[in-house]
C-alpha positions as CSV (number, residue, x, y, z in Angstrom):
1,M,-20.3,45.3,-220.7
2,K,-16.8,46.7,-219.5
3,T,-15.7,48.6,-216.9
4,A,-13.0,51.1,-216.4
5,L,-12.5,49.8,-212.6
6,T,-10.7,46.3,-214.0
7,T,-7.6,47.0,-212.1
8,M,-9.4,47.6,-209.0
9,F,-10.7,44.4,-208.3
10,V,-9.8,40.9,-208.7
11,G,-12.2,38.6,-207.4
12,L,-15.1,37.8,-204.9
13,A,-15.1,36.0,-201.8
14,L,-18.6,34.5,-202.6
15,G,-19.9,31.5,-200.9
16,A,-21.4,28.3,-202.3
17,C,-22.5,27.8,-205.6
18,G,-23.6,24.7,-207.9
19,T,-27.1,23.6,-209.0
20,S,-28.1,24.7,-205.4
21,S,-27.2,26.5,-202.2
22,N,-26.1,23.3,-200.5
23,D,-23.5,22.6,-203.1
24,T,-19.8,23.8,-202.8
25,C,-17.9,25.3,-205.3
26,D,-14.7,27.5,-204.8
27,P,-14.7,30.5,-207.4
28,T,-10.7,31.2,-206.5
29,A,-9.7,27.8,-207.6
30,P,-7.7,27.8,-210.8
31,N,-9.4,26.6,-214.0
32,T,-13.0,26.4,-212.2
33,I,-16.5,27.5,-213.1
34,C,-19.2,28.5,-210.6
35,T,-22.4,30.1,-210.4
36,I,-22.7,33.3,-208.1
37,A,-26.4,34.2,-209.0
38,G,-29.7,32.4,-210.0
39,Q,-31.0,29.0,-209.1
40,G,-31.8,28.5,-212.8
41,T,-35.7,29.0,-213.0
42,S,-36.9,32.4,-214.8
43,G,-38.9,34.6,-212.7
44,Y,-38.3,37.3,-210.0
45,G,-37.4,36.5,-206.3
46,G,-34.6,36.0,-203.8
47,D,-33.9,39.7,-202.7
48,N,-32.0,40.1,-199.6
49,G,-31.1,36.6,-199.4
50,N,-28.6,34.1,-200.8
51,A,-28.4,34.8,-204.6
52,L,-28.0,31.4,-205.6
53,D,-31.6,30.9,-204.5
54,A,-32.5,33.9,-206.3
55,Y,-34.5,33.9,-209.6
56,L,-33.4,36.0,-212.6
57,W,-34.8,36.3,-215.7
58,W,-32.6,36.1,-218.7
59,P,-29.5,38.2,-217.4
60,Q,-27.9,40.3,-220.2
61,D,-24.7,41.6,-218.5
62,T,-22.8,42.1,-215.3
63,V,-20.3,44.9,-214.3
64,V,-18.2,45.0,-211.1
65,A,-19.3,48.2,-209.0
66,P,-16.7,50.4,-207.0
67,S,-18.1,48.4,-203.6
68,G,-17.0,45.2,-205.2
69,D,-20.5,44.2,-205.6
70,V,-21.4,42.5,-209.1
71,W,-24.3,44.1,-210.8
72,I,-26.4,42.4,-212.6
73,E,-28.7,43.5,-215.9
74,D,-31.7,41.3,-215.0
75,F,-33.4,41.7,-218.5
76,N,-37.0,40.6,-218.2
77,N,-37.6,41.8,-214.5
78,Y,-36.6,45.3,-215.7
79,L,-34.1,45.6,-212.8
80,V,-30.5,45.6,-212.0
81,R,-29.5,43.6,-209.0
82,A,-26.5,43.4,-207.0
83,V,-24.6,40.6,-205.5
84,S,-22.6,41.6,-202.5
85,P,-19.3,39.7,-201.6
86,D,-20.8,37.8,-199.3
87,G,-23.4,36.1,-201.6
88,I,-26.5,38.5,-201.0
89,I,-28.6,39.8,-203.6
90,K,-30.4,42.9,-203.7
91,T,-32.2,45.4,-206.2
92,V,-30.2,48.5,-206.8
93,I,-32.2,49.9,-209.9
94,G,-35.5,49.8,-210.9
95,T,-39.1,49.1,-209.7
96,G,-39.6,45.8,-211.7
97,L,-42.3,47.8,-214.1
98,L,-42.3,48.2,-217.9
99,G,-41.9,51.8,-218.6
100,D,-39.0,54.7,-219.5
101,S,-37.8,56.8,-216.6
102,P,-37.4,59.7,-215.8
103,T,-40.8,60.5,-216.7
104,A,-42.1,64.3,-217.3
105,V,-43.7,64.0,-213.8
106,Q,-40.5,62.8,-212.5
107,G,-38.7,65.6,-213.8
108,E,-35.0,65.2,-215.6
109,Q,-33.8,62.9,-212.9
110,C,-35.3,60.5,-210.7
111,P,-34.1,57.8,-207.9
112,A,-32.8,54.7,-209.3
113,L,-35.1,52.5,-207.1
114,Q,-38.0,54.6,-208.4
115,A,-37.3,54.1,-212.4
116,D,-39.0,52.1,-214.6
117,F,-37.5,50.3,-217.9
118,N,-38.1,48.6,-220.8
119,H,-35.1,46.1,-221.4
120,T,-31.9,47.2,-220.9
121,T,-29.1,45.2,-222.1
122,S,-25.7,46.7,-221.0
123,L,-23.8,48.1,-218.2
124,V,-20.8,50.0,-217.6
125,F,-19.0,52.2,-215.3
126,S,-17.0,55.3,-216.0
127,G,-16.0,58.0,-213.9
128,D,-18.9,59.0,-211.6
129,Y,-21.5,57.2,-213.8
130,L,-23.2,53.9,-214.6
131,Y,-24.2,53.9,-218.1
132,M,-27.2,51.6,-219.4
133,S,-28.2,50.6,-222.5
134,A,-32.3,51.2,-222.6
135,W,-32.5,48.8,-225.5
136,H,-36.2,48.5,-226.2
137,G,-36.7,52.0,-224.7
138,S,-34.4,53.3,-227.5
139,R,-32.2,55.5,-224.9
140,V,-28.9,55.3,-223.1
141,K,-29.5,56.3,-219.3
142,R,-26.8,56.7,-216.8
143,V,-26.9,56.7,-213.1
144,N,-24.7,58.9,-210.8
145,Y,-23.2,56.2,-208.4
146,G,-22.8,59.0,-205.5
147,T,-26.5,59.9,-205.4
148,M,-28.0,56.9,-207.3
149,E,-30.1,59.5,-209.3
150,L,-30.9,58.4,-212.9
151,E,-31.3,60.7,-216.2
152,N,-31.6,60.2,-219.7
153,F,-28.1,60.7,-221.6
154,A,-29.1,59.8,-225.4
155,G,-32.1,59.5,-227.6
156,T,-35.5,60.7,-227.6
157,G,-37.4,57.2,-227.0
158,V,-38.8,56.7,-230.4
159,R,-38.3,53.6,-232.5
160,T,-37.7,52.9,-236.0
161,Y,-36.2,56.6,-236.6
162,Y,-32.7,57.6,-237.2
163,Y,-31.8,61.5,-237.1
164,G,-30.1,63.9,-235.0
165,D,-26.4,63.3,-235.7
166,D,-24.0,66.2,-235.1
167,G,-26.5,67.6,-232.7
168,P,-27.6,67.4,-229.1
169,A,-27.6,63.6,-228.1
170,L,-30.7,63.9,-226.2
171,S,-32.4,65.1,-229.4
172,A,-31.1,62.3,-231.3
173,A,-33.2,59.2,-232.4
174,L,-31.7,55.8,-231.6
175,D,-33.1,52.4,-232.4
176,L,-32.2,49.6,-230.0
177,P,-29.1,50.8,-228.6
178,T,-27.5,47.7,-227.4
179,S,-24.2,48.7,-225.9
180,V,-22.0,51.6,-224.8
181,A,-18.2,51.9,-224.5
182,V,-16.6,55.0,-222.9
183,D,-12.8,55.8,-224.3
184,A,-10.0,57.4,-222.5
185,D,-11.2,60.9,-223.5
186,G,-14.8,60.5,-221.9
187,N,-16.5,60.1,-225.2
188,V,-19.4,57.7,-225.1
189,A,-19.6,55.3,-228.0
190,I,-23.2,53.8,-228.8
191,M,-24.0,50.7,-230.8
192,D,-27.4,51.8,-232.4
193,Q,-28.3,48.2,-233.3
194,A,-31.2,48.4,-235.7
195,N,-29.7,51.5,-237.3
196,Q,-26.5,49.7,-238.4
197,V,-24.3,52.3,-237.0
198,I,-22.1,53.1,-234.0
199,R,-22.4,56.8,-232.8
200,Q,-20.4,58.6,-230.1
201,V,-21.7,61.2,-227.6
202,D,-18.4,64.0,-227.3
203,T,-18.0,65.5,-223.9
204,T,-20.2,68.5,-225.0
205,G,-23.0,66.1,-225.3
206,T,-23.2,66.0,-228.9
207,I,-23.6,63.0,-231.2
208,H,-21.9,61.5,-234.3
209,R,-22.0,59.1,-236.5
210,I,-18.6,57.1,-236.2
211,A,-18.9,54.0,-238.0
212,G,-21.5,52.3,-240.3
213,K,-24.1,53.5,-242.7
214,C,-27.8,52.9,-242.8
215,V,-29.0,52.5,-246.2
216,I,-32.5,51.4,-247.3
217,E,-32.4,48.9,-249.9
218,Q,-35.8,48.4,-251.1
219,A,-34.8,49.5,-254.3
220,A,-31.2,48.3,-255.4
221,C,-28.8,51.1,-256.3
222,G,-28.2,51.0,-259.8
223,A,-24.6,50.9,-261.5
224,G,-22.9,54.2,-260.3
225,E,-25.8,55.4,-258.2
226,V,-24.9,57.0,-254.7
227,P,-27.5,56.5,-252.1
228,T,-28.7,59.8,-250.7
229,L,-30.2,60.8,-247.4
230,C,-33.9,60.4,-246.7
231,P,-35.5,64.0,-246.0
232,N,-34.9,64.9,-242.5
233,S,-33.4,61.6,-241.6
234,D,-29.8,60.3,-241.4
235,K,-30.9,57.0,-243.4
236,Y,-29.8,56.7,-247.0
237,V,-31.7,55.4,-250.0
238,C,-31.5,54.4,-253.5
239,G,-34.5,55.1,-255.5
240,N,-37.4,57.8,-254.8
241,P,-37.1,59.0,-251.2
242,D,-41.4,59.1,-251.1
243,Q,-41.4,55.5,-252.2
244,Y,-38.7,53.9,-250.6
245,C,-37.5,55.8,-247.2
246,G,-40.8,55.4,-245.5
247,K,-43.0,57.9,-244.3
248,T,-45.6,58.9,-241.6
249,G,-47.4,62.0,-242.3
250,S,-44.4,64.5,-243.2
251,V,-41.9,62.5,-241.2
252,Y,-39.4,60.5,-243.6
253,G,-37.2,57.2,-242.5
254,T,-39.5,54.8,-241.2
255,A,-38.2,52.2,-243.4
256,D,-35.7,49.8,-241.9
257,C,-32.2,49.8,-242.3
258,T,-30.8,46.9,-244.3
259,L,-28.3,44.5,-243.1
260,G,-25.2,44.2,-244.9
261,Y,-21.6,43.4,-244.9
262,G,-18.8,45.3,-246.4
263,G,-15.8,47.9,-246.0
264,D,-13.0,46.1,-244.7
265,G,-10.1,47.8,-245.4
266,G,-11.8,51.0,-245.7
267,P,-13.0,54.0,-243.7
268,A,-15.3,53.1,-240.8
269,L,-18.1,55.7,-241.9
270,E,-18.6,53.5,-245.2
271,L,-18.4,50.1,-243.5
272,R,-21.9,48.0,-243.6
273,M,-22.6,45.8,-240.8
274,G,-25.3,43.1,-240.1
275,Q,-27.4,43.7,-236.6
276,E,-30.8,42.0,-236.1
277,Y,-33.6,44.8,-236.2
278,G,-37.5,44.8,-235.4
279,Q,-39.6,43.4,-232.2
280,M,-38.2,40.0,-232.4
281,A,-34.4,41.4,-232.7
282,R,-32.0,39.9,-230.1
283,P,-29.6,42.2,-228.3
284,S,-26.2,42.0,-230.3
285,G,-23.3,44.0,-231.6
286,R,-21.8,44.8,-228.7
287,I,-18.8,47.1,-228.5
288,V,-15.3,47.7,-226.4
289,Y,-12.4,49.9,-226.4
290,D,-8.9,47.8,-226.2
291,H,-6.1,49.1,-224.3
292,E,-4.9,51.3,-227.3
293,G,-8.0,52.9,-228.0
294,N,-9.2,50.6,-231.0
295,L,-13.1,50.1,-231.2
296,I,-14.0,46.7,-231.3
297,F,-17.4,45.2,-232.3
298,A,-19.5,42.3,-232.6
299,D,-21.1,42.2,-236.4
300,S,-23.4,39.4,-235.2
301,T,-25.3,38.2,-238.1
302,N,-22.1,38.5,-240.1
303,N,-20.5,35.9,-237.8
304,R,-17.5,38.2,-237.5
305,I,-15.7,40.6,-234.9
306,R,-14.3,43.7,-236.3
307,K,-11.8,46.4,-235.3
308,I,-11.7,50.1,-236.2
309,N,-8.3,51.1,-235.8
310,K,-8.0,54.2,-233.6
311,S,-5.0,56.1,-235.7
312,D,-6.8,56.0,-238.9
313,G,-10.4,54.9,-238.6
314,I,-10.1,51.8,-240.9
315,V,-12.0,48.7,-240.2
316,N,-11.0,45.2,-240.5
317,T,-12.4,41.9,-239.6
318,I,-10.3,40.0,-236.7
319,V,-12.3,36.9,-235.9
320,G,-14.5,35.0,-238.1
321,N,-14.7,33.9,-241.8
322,G,-18.3,34.9,-242.1
323,T,-19.6,31.3,-241.9
324,G,-22.0,30.6,-239.0
325,G,-20.9,27.4,-237.1
326,Y,-18.0,26.2,-234.8
327,A,-14.5,25.4,-236.1
328,G,-10.9,26.7,-235.9
329,D,-9.9,26.4,-232.3
330,G,-6.1,26.2,-232.3
331,G,-5.5,28.1,-235.7
332,P,-5.9,31.6,-236.9
333,A,-9.1,33.7,-235.5
334,T,-9.8,35.0,-239.0
335,A,-10.1,31.3,-240.4
336,A,-12.6,30.0,-237.7
337,E,-16.0,29.7,-237.8
338,I,-18.2,31.6,-235.1
339,N,-22.1,31.8,-234.5
340,F,-23.7,35.0,-233.7
341,P,-21.1,36.7,-231.4
342,V,-22.7,39.2,-229.3
343,D,-20.3,40.3,-226.6
344,V,-16.8,41.2,-226.3
345,A,-14.3,42.0,-223.6
346,I,-10.5,42.7,-223.5
347,G,-8.4,40.6,-220.8
348,P,-5.7,42.2,-218.8
349,D,-3.2,40.7,-221.2
350,D,-4.9,42.3,-224.4
351,S,-6.5,38.8,-225.2
352,L,-10.0,39.2,-226.8
353,Y,-12.8,37.1,-225.1
354,F,-16.3,37.1,-226.7
355,A,-19.6,35.3,-226.4
356,D,-20.2,33.0,-229.2
357,F,-24.3,32.9,-228.6
358,N,-25.3,30.3,-230.9
359,N,-22.4,28.0,-230.0
360,S,-23.1,28.4,-226.6
361,C,-19.7,28.9,-225.4
362,I,-17.1,31.6,-224.6
363,R,-13.8,32.1,-226.8
364,K,-10.5,33.7,-226.8
365,V,-8.1,35.2,-229.3
366,D,-4.9,35.5,-227.8
367,T,-2.4,38.2,-229.0
368,S,-0.9,36.1,-231.6
369,G,-4.2,35.9,-233.3
370,T,-5.0,32.1,-232.1
371,I,-8.5,31.3,-231.3
372,S,-9.5,28.8,-228.5
373,T,-12.3,28.1,-226.3
374,V,-12.3,29.2,-222.6
375,A,-15.6,28.1,-221.3
376,G,-18.7,25.8,-222.3
377,Q,-18.5,23.1,-224.9
378,C,-19.0,24.9,-228.4
379,S,-21.8,23.6,-230.5
380,A,-24.1,24.9,-233.2
381,N,-26.4,22.2,-232.2
382,P,-29.2,23.3,-229.4
383,K,-29.5,19.8,-228.2
384,D,-25.9,20.3,-226.7
385,W,-26.7,23.4,-224.8
386,G,-27.9,23.1,-221.2
387,F,-26.4,23.7,-217.5
388,A,-23.6,21.5,-216.0
389,G,-20.1,21.4,-214.8
390,D,-19.8,23.9,-211.8
391,G,-17.1,23.1,-209.8
392,G,-15.0,21.7,-212.8
393,P,-13.0,22.7,-215.7
394,P,-14.7,25.9,-217.6
395,T,-14.7,23.9,-220.8
396,K,-16.1,20.8,-219.8
397,A,-19.3,23.0,-218.5
398,K,-22.4,23.6,-220.6
399,L,-23.9,26.8,-221.0
400,N,-27.0,28.2,-222.6
401,Q,-26.8,31.2,-225.2
402,P,-24.4,33.5,-222.9
403,S,-25.1,37.0,-223.9
404,G,-22.7,39.0,-221.7
405,I,-19.2,38.8,-220.5
406,D,-16.8,40.9,-218.5
407,I,-13.3,40.6,-217.2
408,V,-11.9,41.7,-213.9
409,G,-8.7,40.8,-213.1
410,T,-8.4,36.9,-213.5
411,K,-12.2,36.7,-213.4
412,L,-14.3,36.1,-216.2
413,Y,-18.0,36.9,-215.7
414,V,-20.7,35.1,-217.8
415,S,-24.3,36.1,-218.1
416,D,-25.8,32.5,-219.1
417,T,-28.7,34.1,-220.1
418,Y,-31.0,30.9,-220.7
419,N,-29.8,29.1,-217.8
420,N,-30.9,32.1,-215.8
421,R,-27.6,32.4,-214.0
422,V,-24.4,34.3,-213.6
423,R,-21.3,32.2,-213.5
424,I,-17.8,33.0,-212.6
425,V,-14.7,31.5,-214.3
426,N,-11.1,31.5,-212.5
427,L,-8.8,32.1,-215.6
């Protein structure tokens, strides 16, 4: 995801890239796309060698570290790996084993290279820390960049529940936290994907709901009926809580939050969003603060990108007309068709970039509100997805369901997930 270090680093002096490490590709050439990591086959291998010969497995995100290395969230390898400016890859976080560190045996902290994970999805540097969304682990973790010690930051690690608002973040239940963003004051926003809300951990460590509402709609709300809280939960329900909240023993709130859409023009706390939930969900709904402190998020299944205004907390759609597809380039972003947007980033000129996942491309909305494609050949037809185009114009290249983007200076980093590659576009 996005880093507060975007003004520090403007490019990599990486070596050859392309379909193999013997091909050449200059990532500093204008209007060019190049691979910087991954040889295209899912798996694990290649540490301490050329990043172009390494195996990645569904990379989800990248971030540029203070050292200038590009850190990669190697999703299905349960690792974070780093590519140095000379093109060498190594592991910097994780053992490669499925788990949830730090464990009770490890204590409150453990060395990052001794940590086990369960599918992390996003990375963001802020201050002394790297924040990580431990997605299937239902936690947010952070690593002290100076000591490389890892600790839990938010979440209890339990799934399907939602509780803990206005209490300690470490005592709150998250469900598939997919993304974090840090504002100028150091507050950490979390997209709590399966709970259909955005929450924020303030600088005292207290967690609050700041956008969205989890409503269980197994029973439709009657005329004039206002949803009420499930006992001992932050989920809302219409009808009998014993019947519809879901209950395990004396614990309520196991029923899923229902996807919805609504709230544009109103307060963020009342909005409804549509993020996938359950074991088969895809990471989605990522968030970013723009340069004015407004919070922008991908409303993935609603095929929209929405903005929460910092000054008054009002939400509005800024990209997408709600129809899943590909249309509208050259026109107003709010009239365009987009297709399961998953990640968002803000460019130095305040343009908005987003990963249009089910169109297999990256698109841009400029400050006038006009949408265009900047990488990939957008198409909703999977037959058009694939890998091609390194060394040429980015809009002639092929991508395969890119999940993550990051912008640092003039460089757009693309986690080309199902090509098992990370690619770079010189804007």
